[in-house]
N, C-alpha and C positions, 0 to 999 in steps of 0.2 A: 070425721077424726081427723089428721092429712097433720105428719109432722116428718119435718128432717129425719132419719136412720142414721150411721152406721154402715156402713155398705154393705158385712154381712150379718147382718140382721134377718132380710128376705131369706136368701139359706137355711137361718137357724130356726123358723118357721115354718118352711117345709121340711125337713128333718124330722120338728115337734108331729109334724102333720095337717100345719094349717099351709094355705093358699090366699097367700099377701099379694095382695091388690098396689099394686107399686107402676109409676112413674117419674123420666128423670125432670129437675127444678134446669130454666134456662137458667143464663150470667145472671138474671139480677135477681130471680127468687132464690137463686142458691144463696149471691149474698143475706140478704132480708131473713131467711132460714136461719142461717147459722150466727144471725145475731141475736136474734131470737132462743136459737138456739147459748147459747152463750151465759142468756139472761135465765136463764133455766138451771144451768151445770151451776153458776153462780149459787144462785137461791141453791141449791142442794148441797151446795160445801157449806154454805150455813146451818145451812137444819141437817148437817151430819152429823153424826156423835165421832168422838174419836175415832172405833176403832176401821169406818169409810171414807174418813175426811181423805184420805188420800188419794181412797179406790176415784173418786167422787170431782176433788182437782187432776189431777189425772185426765177422765171426762173433760176440765176444763182446757186442759191446758190444749188438747184436738183441737178440742173445737177453733184455741186460738191462733192452732200451724195451719186450718183449714179456712180462718178468714186470713193472715197472710199471703197464702199462697195463692187464696179467689183476688185477693185486690194484687199481688205483683208483687208479695214482698217475702223476701228469702227467709229461713227461720234464723240464715248467719247476721242478716241487715233486721234483723227488727234481738238478735239479742245486741245487735254493736247499739243499736236504737238507746235500746233499757238499759246499755249499760254508763250511755252519756249522759240518760238525766239524772241517771243515776250518781251519777261523779255528780252533774252543775243542782239533784236537788235534794241528793241525799236517797238513801232508802228506808224501811221500815224497824229497823235492829232496832231504834231507843227505844219505838212503844211510846214513842210522843202524839201525845194528847193537845190539840190547841181549842183552847178558850175564849178566841176573839184578840183585838187588841184594848187596852187602856188609853183610856182620850186622853189629846192631846190640852195642856190648858193651850186656854182662848184667847 
């Protein structure tokens, strides 16, 4: 088993008497592992109960920030892109569920 973990996890394991075995990922593997971690964290958000959902969202946001950093995008730039997209396409505030399109007469 191998997985990307937060920076302090090996220290936490040591403090609990464990002996973690670790290595450092290269840039290509790091980005791939972050993308895997994003899917993992998204599933945890989906599966969390309401009392833990904010914690899982925070984990997801940390992974998003790490991916942005890995691809050379600052948090400010990411926020600029988010705002531009929201201005162009909207947000999710209105809770709209799209059901498809009506067929246009032929």
